[in-house]
C-alpha positions in Angstrom: -19.5 -43.2 33.6 -20.6 -40.7 35.8 -17.8 -38.8 36.4 -16.4 -38.8 33.6 -19.9 -37.5 32.1 -19.3 -34.7 35.2 -15.5 -33.8 34.3 -16.7 -34.0 30.7 -19.4 -31.4 31.4 -16.7 -29.5 33.5 -14.2 -29.2 30.9 -16.8 -27.9 27.6 -16.7 -23.8 29.3 -13.1 -23.8 29.7 -12.6 -25.1 26.4 -14.7 -22.2 25.5 -13.2 -19.8 26.9 -9.8 -21.0 25.4 -11.5 -20.5 22.2 -12.7 -17.6 22.6 -9.9 -16.1 23.8 -8.0 -17.5 20.7 -10.1 -15.8 18.9 -10.5 -12.1 20.9 -6.3 -12.6 20.1 -6.3 -13.7 16.4 -8.4 -10.3 16.2 -6.0 -7.7 17.4 -3.0 -9.3 16.2 -4.9 -8.5 12.3 -6.4 -5.7 13.4 -2.4 -4.2 14.3 -1.4 -5.4 10.6 -3.5 -2.9 9.5 -4.5 0.1 9.2 -7.4 1.8 10.9 -8.5 4.3 8.3 -8.3 2.3 5.0 -8.1 -1.4 6.1 -4.7 -2.0 4.4 -1.9 -3.2 5.3 0.5 -1.4 7.4 4.0 -1.1 6.2 5.4 -4.4 8.5 2.9 -6.2 7.2 2.7 -5.2 3.9 6.8 -6.1 3.3 6.2 -10.2 4.5 2.9 -10.7 2.0 4.8 -8.6 -0.8 8.8 -10.2 -0.4 6.5 -13.6 -1.1 5.2 -12.0 -3.7 8.4 -11.0 -5.0 10.7 -13.7 -4.5 8.0 -16.1 -6.7 9.4 -14.3 -9.5 7.4 -12.1 -12.7 5.4 -9.1 -10.7 4.3 -5.5 -10.9 6.0 -2.5 -7.5 3.8 0.4 -7.2 4.3 3.2 -4.9 2.5 6.0 -5.1 1.9 10.0 -3.4 -1.1 11.9 -3.7 -1.0 14.9 -5.4 -2.9 18.7 -3.9 -3.3 16.6 -0.8 -1.7 19.1 1.3 -4.5 21.2 -0.4 -8.1 19.7 0.7 -6.2 19.5 4.1 -5.5 23.1 4.1 -8.9 23.5 2.9 -11.7 21.5 4.4 -10.1 19.6 7.2 -8.6 16.6 8.0 -12.1 14.6 8.4 -12.2 15.6 4.5 -8.3 14.5 4.5 -9.2 11.2 6.2 -12.2 10.6 3.8 -9.8 10.8 0.5 -7.3 8.8 2.3 -10.1 6.0 3.1 -11.6 6.1 -0.2 -8.1 6.0 -2.0 -7.3 2.6 0.2 -10.3 1.2 -0.9 -9.5 1.1 -4.3 -5.9 0.2 -4.7 -7.4 -2.5 -2.5 -10.1 -3.8 -5.0 -7.4 -3.0 -7.8 -4.3 -4.7 -5.8 -7.1 -7.7 -5.3 -8.1 -7.9 -8.7 -4.3 -9.0 -10.3 -3.5 -11.5 -7.1 -1.7 -9.2 -4.6 -1.3 -6.7 -2.3 -1.0 -3.0 -1.3 -0.2 -1.3 1.8 0.2 2.1 3.2 2.8 3.6 4.1 2.0 6.3 6.2 0.4 10.4 5.6 -0.7 10.0 1.6 1.8 7.6 0.8 0.4 3.5 -0.6 2.2 1.3 -1.9 1.2 -2.8 -4.2 2.8 -5.5 -5.2 0.8 -7.0 -8.0 1.1 -10.6 -10.7 1.3 -9.2 -13.6 4.6 -9.9 -15.1 3.2 -8.9 -19.6 4.3 -5.3 -20.3 2.3 -5.3 -23.7 -0.6 -5.8 -20.4 1.4 -2.7 -18.1 -0.3 0.4 -19.9 -3.8 -0.6 -19.4 -3.7 -1.8 -16.3 -2.1 1.8 -14.8 -4.5 3.8 -16.9 -6.8 2.4 -15.2 -5.9 2.4 -11.2 -5.0 5.8 -12.1 -8.3 7.0 -12.7 -9.9 4.7 -10.1 -7.3 7.0 -7.6 -8.4 10.1 -9.7 -12.3 9.8 -9.6 -13.7 12.6 -7.5 -14.2 12.1 -3.5 -17.8 13.4 -2.0 -17.2 14.4 1.8 -20.3 16.1 3.5 -21.7 18.7 0.6 -18.1 18.8 -1.1 -17.6 17.3 -3.9 -13.0 16.8 -3.5 -10.5 16.4 -6.4 -7.0 15.2 -5.5 -4.5 12.9 -8.6 -2.3 10.8 -8.4 1.7 10.1 -9.0 2.8 6.6 -9.6 6.4 4.9 -9.7 6.5 1.9 -11.2 9.1 -1.1 -11.5 8.9 -4.7 -13.5 10.1 -7.2 -12.3 10.9 -10.4 -14.7 12.4 -14.0 -13.6 15.2 -13.2 -16.2 16.5 -10.5 -15.0 17.5 -12.2 -11.7 14.8 -11.8 -8.5 15.8 -8.5 -6.8 15.2 -7.4 -3.5 11.5 -5.6 -2.6 13.3 -2.3 -0.8 15.4 -2.6 -3.6 12.0 -2.9 -5.7 10.5 0.6 -3.8 13.5 2.3 -3.9 13.3 2.8 -7.7 9.6 2.5 -8.0 9.7 6.0 -5.5 12.5 6.9 -8.1 10.3 7.5 -10.6 7.2 8.1 -8.5 9.4 11.4 -8.0 9.7 11.8 -11.2 6.0 12.1 -12.5 5.6 14.5 -9.9 7.7 16.5 -10.8 6.1 16.7 -14.3 2.3 17.1 -13.9 1.2 13.3 -12.1 0.6 10.2 -13.9 2.1 7.2 -14.0 5.7 6.7 -14.8 7.4 2.7 -15.2 11.1 2.8 -14.8 13.0 0.4 -16.7 15.7 -1.5 -14.3 16.6 -1.7 -10.5 20.1 1.0 -10.7 19.2 3.7 -8.9 19.0 7.6 -9.8 19.1 9.9 -6.6 21.5 8.8 -2.9 20.4 7.0 -0.1 19.9 10.1 3.3 19.0 8.4 6.2 17.4 5.1 4.1 15.7 7.5 1.7 15.8 8.5 -1.1 17.1 12.3 -1.0 15.0 15.6 -0.9 11.7 12.1 0.0 10.1 13.0 3.2 12.2 12.2 6.5 15.6 13.2 4.9 17.1 16.3 6.3 16.8 19.3 3.5 13.7 18.2 1.8 15.0 20.0 -1.4 12.1 19.0 -4.0 10.7 16.5 -1.2 7.4 15.0 -2.7 4.0 16.1 -0.9 
C-alpha cells in the first residue's frame, strides 16, 4: 500500500507539470490566432470561424476600410494610429458578438466581420449603428482623433444558395470600394456577381495589386 502511495505521490508533480505545459501551449496557440493590437482574429483564424457561419446559411458579411487613417498617422504619429486601430477593433468586436458573429483584422486599417443577421429590414439599423460606432472620436493623449469608415455589405440567404466565404468577401470589398469613392458610409451588394477584374487574386486597384490605381486608403 505504501509503495502505491509513493508512486502516486511521485506522479502528482509530473501530472501537474504536464497540465501546466498544456495550458501554456493552448495560450500560445490562442495568442497566435489573435491580432496583438486589437485582440481580433487574424485572417486565418477568422476564416475558420467565419466559414462555419457562412456554411450554416443566412448571414451578413462586412468588409471595412478606415477613411483618413493615413492622415492621422502622418499628423500624430504611429502611436496615435495604433490607438485608432485598437479602438476600431474593440468596437467591431462588440458589434459582431452582439450579432453572434466573428470579426477579424485583415491588416493595416482593413477589417471584416461575419454575423448571423439575415433579415433585410434589420440590416439598415444594424449597419447604421456600426458606422456610427466606428466614426466615434478616439482620445489619444491630449488629442481627439476623428476617423471615417467605408463599409461594404452583402447578405446571404439560403433561398439563393450557399456561397463561398471568399466570394462573399470579394463582393463586399467591391461595394466597400464604391462607398469609399462616394465619401464613405456603407453600401450593400444585391448579388455575388463581381464587378471588377481580379489581379493576383485581389480586386484590381486594391492594395497589394500591381498598379494600385484607385487604391483604397
